[in-house]
N, C-alpha and C positions, 0 to 999 in steps of 0.2 A: 504494500500500500504506500501511498505518498507519505503518510505520516511515519511509517516504519523506515522508509528510505531517509527521510530528513533526520530522524532520531539516531539511526545506526550508521549513516554515512556509507552505505553499501547497497548493492542491488545485483540482480543477475538478469541476463538475457538468455532465453531458452528456446530451443528449436525442437519441437516434438516430432514423433514419427507419424505417419499417416494413420496408423492404428489408434492413435490417441486423439484424433480429430474431434470426436463427439465430446469428451470431457473438457478438452481445451476450449471448444466453442462455448460450452456452458460457462466456464470460468470467465470468458471474455464478455459474455452478455449479461452476467449476473453480478450485481454489486455486492461487494463484501460487507456493505452496510445492511444487506437484507438476508444474507446467507453465509454460513461458515463453510468456506471452501478449503480449509486447511487439511482435511482428510482425503481429498480427492486423489492427490498424488503423494506418495511417500517422499520425504525430503531428506537431503543431507546438507551439510554446511561446509563452506570453503574456509580458507584462512582468514577472510574478512568477517566471517559470520553471516554472509549472505545466504539465505535459503535457496536451494536449487532442487528441482524435482528429479527423483531417481528415474532411471530408464528412459530418459529423453536422448535423442540423437546427439544433441550438443547443448552444453551449458557454458555460458561465459560469465565469470564472476568479476564484478567491477567495484572499485572504490569510488565514492562520489567526489567529483572534482568541482562541479559547478551546477547551479540550478538556474535555468532561464525561465523567468516568470512573465507570462503574457496576460496583462490586465487582471491579474489575481485569480484567473479562472483556470488557465492551462499552464502546466509546467513541463519543461524538457530537462531531463537529467543527463548530465555529461559525466562520463566515468572513465577511469583508467582501468584497463584490463589487468586483472591480478592473477587470473587462472582460467584455463580452458579445459573442459572436461568433455571428452567425446567417447561415445560407445565405439569400441574397437571394430565392430562390424562395418562402420562407416569410414574407417581410416584406410588410406592407401599408402604405398611407399612414399609418395610425395607429400602426404599430410601427417606423417608420424610425429612431427614436431608439435602437433596440437594436443597431445595427451597431457592431462593435468597431473 
């Protein structure tokens, strides 16, 4: 959530598999203010403490660098990549440097 990112100064960017489309869509269209979505995907935590969903194709852990605030309504988070965690099934010889 925005509040958690601002308090903890970290966040993650996550790329699901196609099999995870339905629960990911639910998370995207359902407000955390109206439903507890914390149990939908098991999570793990990186070195920054950023929560990341297990079994996703790719998780990128970031520390918060800046917050761009637009009219008090929309925020863009700028982060520094601290770790990349990729499922081995998606790695090739050229991308082996991505493992966390």
